[in-house]
Backbone as a chain_set.jsonl record, in Angstrom:
{"seq": "MWFAIMGTDVPDSLEKRKAARPAHIERLQKLLDEGRLLVAGPFPAIESDDPGPAGFTGSLILAEFPSLADAETWAKADPYVAAGVYADVAIKPFRKALPAA", "coords": {"N": [[1.727, 58.856, -90.427], [1.373, 59.667, -93.879], [0.439, 57.482, -96.555], [0.818, 56.261, -99.858], [-1.183, 54.164, -101.588], [-1.177, 52.064, -104.201], [-2.958, 50.337, -106.446], [-2.805, 48.002, -109.081], [-4.783, 46.994, -111.689], [-5.91, 43.735, -112.77], [-6.197, 42.446, -116.144], [-9.34, 43.116, -117.732], [-10.95, 43.705, -115.422], [-13.344, 44.876, -114.677], [-15.961, 43.745, -114.012], [-15.356, 42.327, -111.695], [-14.563, 44.459, -110.101], [-16.97, 45.915, -109.887], [-18.533, 44.121, -108.401], [-17.152, 43.964, -105.943], [-17.042, 46.561, -105.103], [-18.926, 47.933, -103.225], [-18.106, 46.979, -100.629], [-15.429, 47.752, -100.674], [-15.659, 50.569, -100.818], [-16.932, 51.017, -98.389], [-14.878, 50.498, -96.535], [-13.122, 52.563, -97.184], [-14.723, 54.743, -96.538], [-14.785, 54.517, -93.786], [-12.113, 55.194, -93.139], [-12.23, 57.85, -94.029], [-14.164, 58.926, -92.286], [-12.705, 58.795, -89.955], [-10.892, 60.767, -90.385], [-8.609, 60.122, -91.785], [-8.248, 59.803, -94.488], [-7.007, 61.146, -97.379], [-7.368, 61.273, -100.166], [-8.989, 59.279, -102.659], [-9.382, 57.078, -105.414], [-10.171, 55.684, -108.699], [-8.174, 54.803, -111.629], [-9.178, 55.659, -114.695], [-9.417, 53.697, -117.683], [-9.536, 54.974, -120.056], [-9.612, 58.384, -121.254], [-11.866, 59.624, -119.531], [-14.503, 60.416, -117.272], [-16.401, 58.48, -116.853], [-15.61, 55.561, -117.896], [-16.993, 53.467, -118.975], [-17.332, 50.294, -120.576], [-14.591, 50.113, -120.96], [-13.392, 50.29, -118.538], [-11.164, 50.276, -115.699], [-7.721, 50.901, -114.779], [-6.465, 50.707, -112.411], [-6.04, 51.875, -108.994], [-5.753, 54.631, -106.658], [-4.975, 55.377, -103.368], [-4.645, 57.671, -100.839], [-3.766, 57.703, -97.672], [-3.696, 57.904, -94.064], [-1.642, 56.169, -91.814], [-0.314, 54.506, -88.893], [2.113, 53.239, -89.432], [4.225, 51.789, -92.026], [3.884, 49.032, -92.011], [1.309, 48.838, -90.927], [-0.171, 50.078, -92.961], [0.3, 48.258, -95.01], [-0.936, 45.95, -93.972], [-3.603, 46.832, -93.865], [-4.061, 47.295, -96.621], [-3.748, 44.719, -97.695], [-6.056, 43.51, -96.806], [-8.039, 44.557, -98.355], [-11.133, 44.513, -100.113], [-10.936, 44.504, -102.919], [-8.534, 43.208, -103.352], [-9.095, 40.65, -102.346], [-11.079, 39.935, -104.158], [-9.7, 39.644, -106.477], [-9.223, 41.812, -108.14], [-6.956, 43.448, -108.225], [-3.762, 43.09, -109.661], [-1.364, 43.652, -108.53], [-0.15, 45.451, -105.642], [1.282, 48.431, -104.635], [2.954, 50.18, -102.064], [3.835, 53.241, -100.714], [5.564, 55.543, -98.594], [4.27, 58.829, -98.098], [4.632, 62.286, -98.339], [2.763, 64.938, -97.574], [2.775, 68.06, -99.014], [1.529, 70.292, -100.192], [-1.888, 71.246, -100.585], [-1.004, 73.348, -97.833], [-1.789, 72.644, -94.449]], "CA": [[2.308, 59.252, -91.697], [0.569, 59.379, -95.068], [0.937, 56.447, -97.458], [0.173, 56.091, -101.161], [-1.475, 52.764, -101.899], [-1.467, 52.045, -105.63], [-3.309, 49.018, -106.949], [-2.848, 47.845, -110.532], [-5.809, 45.999, -112.012], [-5.732, 42.647, -113.733], [-6.992, 42.733, -117.339], [-10.784, 42.838, -117.679], [-11.307, 43.689, -114.001], [-14.527, 45.691, -114.413], [-17.028, 43.024, -113.313], [-14.864, 42.063, -110.337], [-14.621, 45.751, -109.408], [-18.366, 46.229, -109.574], [-19.01, 43.221, -107.346], [-16.463, 44.226, -104.675], [-17.012, 48.004, -104.824], [-19.568, 48.388, -101.98], [-17.255, 46.684, -99.462], [-14.231, 48.588, -100.833], [-16.042, 51.933, -100.459], [-17.22, 51.02, -96.95], [-13.606, 50.622, -95.812], [-12.611, 53.915, -97.423], [-15.57, 55.651, -95.782], [-14.327, 54.457, -92.397], [-10.91, 56.038, -93.064], [-12.668, 59.236, -94.17], [-14.828, 59.3, -91.037], [-11.657, 58.93, -88.941], [-10.001, 61.852, -90.778], [-7.345, 59.527, -92.221], [-8.243, 59.649, -95.946], [-6.751, 62.393, -98.095], [-8.025, 61.141, -101.466], [-9.02, 57.909, -103.184], [-10.123, 56.963, -106.66], [-9.631, 54.785, -109.717], [-7.566, 55.311, -112.854], [-9.939, 55.198, -115.857], [-8.597, 53.146, -118.768], [-9.557, 55.975, -121.122], [-9.779, 59.74, -120.746], [-13.288, 59.833, -119.299], [-14.943, 60.173, -115.894], [-17.122, 57.204, -116.898], [-15.0, 54.863, -119.025], [-17.86, 52.403, -119.474], [-16.742, 48.961, -120.633], [-13.12, 50.169, -120.954], [-13.025, 50.012, -117.157], [-10.124, 50.992, -114.968], [-6.414, 50.241, -114.785], [-5.959, 50.634, -111.046], [-6.569, 52.824, -108.017], [-4.836, 55.33, -105.77], [-5.502, 55.755, -102.06], [-3.702, 58.385, -99.979], [-4.348, 57.586, -96.343], [-2.781, 57.989, -92.933], [-1.486, 54.975, -90.989], [0.791, 54.669, -87.947], [3.374, 52.708, -89.96], [4.145, 51.076, -93.298], [3.319, 47.708, -91.726], [-0.135, 49.005, -90.773], [-0.711, 50.347, -94.301], [0.343, 46.989, -95.748], [-1.976, 45.085, -93.42], [-4.881, 47.368, -94.327], [-4.174, 47.084, -98.065], [-3.917, 43.283, -97.966], [-7.427, 43.137, -96.458], [-8.975, 45.261, -99.23], [-12.0, 43.633, -100.894], [-10.452, 44.375, -104.298], [-7.486, 42.178, -103.326], [-9.773, 39.363, -102.178], [-11.864, 39.645, -105.359], [-8.816, 39.463, -107.632], [-9.208, 43.006, -108.991], [-5.589, 43.948, -108.346], [-2.651, 42.192, -109.976], [-0.372, 43.954, -107.501], [-0.36, 46.655, -104.854], [2.514, 49.065, -104.161], [2.699, 51.132, -100.983], [4.99, 54.102, -100.472], [5.333, 56.69, -97.723], [3.916, 60.039, -98.84], [4.706, 63.505, -97.529], [1.885, 65.977, -98.115], [3.401, 69.363, -98.944], [0.528, 71.306, -100.549], [-1.951, 72.497, -99.847], [-0.611, 73.308, -96.424], [-2.875, 72.581, -93.444]], "C": [[1.328, 58.895, -92.805], [1.256, 58.304, -95.9], [0.124, 56.45, -98.745], [0.036, 54.594, -101.411], [-1.944, 52.737, -103.342], [-1.714, 50.613, -106.087], [-3.352, 49.032, -108.46], [-3.787, 46.701, -110.856], [-5.296, 44.889, -112.917], [-6.491, 43.048, -114.998], [-8.461, 42.356, -117.116], [-11.304, 42.745, -116.241], [-12.672, 44.299, -113.691], [-15.612, 44.951, -113.635], [-16.616, 42.675, -111.882], [-14.922, 43.334, -109.489], [-16.039, 46.058, -108.965], [-18.871, 45.383, -108.406], [-18.414, 43.576, -105.978], [-16.541, 45.691, -104.24], [-17.719, 48.41, -103.529], [-18.709, 48.14, -100.729], [-15.978, 47.528, -99.481], [-14.536, 50.016, -100.365], [-16.339, 52.04, -98.962], [-15.943, 51.183, -96.129], [-13.008, 52.013, -95.977], [-13.417, 54.941, -96.628], [-15.161, 55.672, -94.306], [-13.069, 55.307, -92.206], [-11.288, 57.514, -93.134], [-13.299, 59.735, -92.874], [-13.823, 59.522, -89.912], [-10.69, 60.074, -89.252], [-8.665, 61.379, -91.302], [-7.259, 59.339, -93.734], [-8.06, 61.005, -96.593], [-7.49, 62.382, -99.429], [-8.004, 59.668, -101.869], [-9.798, 57.914, -104.484], [-9.428, 56.051, -107.646], [-8.963, 55.54, -110.864], [-8.394, 54.796, -114.035], [-8.995, 54.726, -116.967], [-8.546, 54.08, -119.971], [-9.805, 57.339, -120.488], [-11.266, 60.072, -120.633], [-13.605, 59.589, -117.828], [-15.681, 58.852, -115.786], [-16.609, 56.417, -118.096], [-15.834, 53.715, -119.581], [-17.141, 51.067, -119.503], [-15.213, 48.951, -120.688], [-12.589, 49.923, -119.545], [-11.905, 50.872, -116.616], [-8.829, 50.192, -114.982], [-5.818, 50.099, -113.387], [-6.598, 51.687, -110.177], [-5.444, 53.465, -107.225], [-5.584, 55.675, -104.491], [-4.373, 56.47, -101.325], [-4.336, 58.443, -98.602], [-3.269, 57.587, -95.27], [-2.829, 56.699, -92.111], [-0.322, 55.2, -90.036], [2.143, 54.219, -88.511], [3.135, 52.067, -91.326], [3.523, 49.703, -93.092], [1.802, 47.782, -91.578], [-0.805, 49.271, -92.12], [-0.748, 49.065, -95.123], [-0.749, 46.032, -95.277], [-3.35, 45.532, -93.901], [-5.084, 47.065, -95.816], [-4.402, 45.609, -98.406], [-5.338, 42.813, -97.69], [-8.472, 43.814, -97.347], [-9.835, 44.266, -100.013], [-11.578, 43.484, -102.363], [-9.332, 43.341, -104.395], [-8.143, 40.804, -103.264], [-10.539, 38.953, -103.434], [-11.007, 39.437, -106.605], [-8.824, 40.625, -108.606], [-7.777, 43.45, -109.258], [-4.612, 42.829, -108.681], [-1.539, 42.401, -108.962], [-0.728, 45.263, -106.814], [1.005, 47.15, -104.381], [2.141, 50.093, -103.103], [3.981, 51.908, -100.726], [4.623, 55.175, -99.465], [5.107, 57.934, -98.587], [3.975, 61.22, -97.893], [3.879, 64.575, -98.194], [2.552, 67.334, -97.915], [2.381, 70.486, -99.202], [-0.795, 70.635, -100.841], [-1.575, 72.305, -98.392], [-1.868, 73.302, -95.569], [-3.447, 71.207, -93.323]], "O": [[0.554, 57.946, -92.687], [2.483, 58.222, -95.948], [-1.095, 56.62, -98.726], [1.025, 53.861, -101.44], [-2.98, 53.313, -103.676], [-0.802, 49.787, -106.112], [-3.876, 49.97, -109.06], [-3.619, 45.583, -110.367], [-4.378, 45.081, -113.715], [-7.358, 43.919, -114.929], [-8.772, 41.402, -116.404], [-12.018, 41.804, -115.896], [-13.116, 44.243, -112.544], [-16.139, 45.502, -112.668], [-17.437, 42.724, -110.966], [-15.283, 43.292, -108.312], [-16.28, 46.416, -107.812], [-19.562, 45.891, -107.523], [-19.107, 43.494, -104.964], [-16.145, 46.024, -103.123], [-17.142, 49.19, -102.772], [-18.606, 49.014, -99.868], [-15.503, 47.967, -98.434], [-13.763, 50.602, -99.607], [-16.025, 53.055, -98.341], [-15.926, 51.92, -95.143], [-12.456, 52.576, -95.032], [-12.853, 55.902, -96.104], [-15.19, 56.72, -93.661], [-12.964, 56.053, -91.233], [-10.742, 58.335, -92.397], [-13.0, 60.839, -92.419], [-14.056, 60.337, -89.019], [-9.769, 60.33, -88.477], [-7.688, 62.127, -91.279], [-6.284, 58.767, -94.219], [-8.864, 61.913, -96.382], [-8.158, 63.353, -99.785], [-7.117, 58.913, -101.47], [-10.76, 58.666, -104.638], [-8.265, 55.686, -107.471], [-9.16, 56.742, -111.043], [-8.323, 53.609, -114.352], [-7.916, 55.286, -117.16], [-7.639, 53.997, -120.799], [-10.167, 57.427, -119.315], [-11.845, 60.71, -121.512], [-13.055, 58.68, -117.207], [-15.606, 58.175, -114.761], [-17.118, 56.586, -119.204], [-15.433, 53.063, -120.545], [-16.418, 50.732, -118.565], [-14.596, 47.905, -120.486], [-11.481, 49.415, -119.37], [-11.72, 52.023, -117.012], [-8.832, 48.975, -115.17], [-4.789, 49.447, -113.206], [-7.579, 52.32, -110.567], [-4.34, 52.929, -107.127], [-6.696, 56.203, -104.534], [-3.271, 55.935, -101.203], [-5.323, 59.147, -98.391], [-2.099, 57.31, -95.533], [-3.901, 56.204, -91.762], [0.569, 55.998, -90.33], [3.188, 54.743, -88.125], [1.995, 51.835, -91.728], [2.72, 49.257, -93.912], [1.088, 46.895, -92.045], [-1.887, 48.747, -92.389], [-1.711, 48.814, -95.848], [-1.406, 45.382, -96.089], [-4.17, 44.704, -94.3], [-6.161, 46.627, -96.219], [-5.172, 45.296, -99.313], [-5.785, 41.825, -98.271], [-9.671, 43.658, -97.112], [-9.314, 43.276, -100.526], [-11.837, 42.45, -102.979], [-9.2, 42.668, -105.418], [-7.797, 39.904, -104.031], [-10.64, 37.765, -103.742], [-11.525, 39.093, -107.668], [-8.473, 40.455, -109.774], [-7.428, 43.79, -110.389], [-4.631, 41.763, -108.067], [-0.852, 41.455, -108.577], [-1.499, 46.07, -107.332], [1.785, 46.394, -103.802], [1.135, 50.792, -103.23], [5.055, 51.335, -100.547], [3.496, 55.671, -99.47], [5.681, 58.067, -99.668], [3.441, 61.171, -96.785], [4.242, 65.073, -99.259], [2.86, 67.718, -96.787], [2.38, 71.502, -98.507], [-0.793, 69.503, -101.324], [-1.797, 71.247, -97.803], [-2.886, 73.89, -95.935], [-4.36, 70.986, -92.528]]}, "num_chains": 1, "name": "protein.A"}
């Protein structure tokens, strides 16, 4: 099943994000290579692809896991969690409707 993993950043998270990003991306790349990643990306703090020092307010990952427990285990091991980037993480089941296929 697909799951939406939504992390909300702590204030002033940009430097923590930068430091943990390579390990975070490596884990996402593994999901992508396995065909289990639908989409992933951050929420810019301002309306810009590159928000600069304004940074980000959180992230969204849509990925496939066998169960909610597996999604939770994966999310808890995220380098952004370990680095203190996220204040909290919410995980919800997600049903992909469109595009079909």
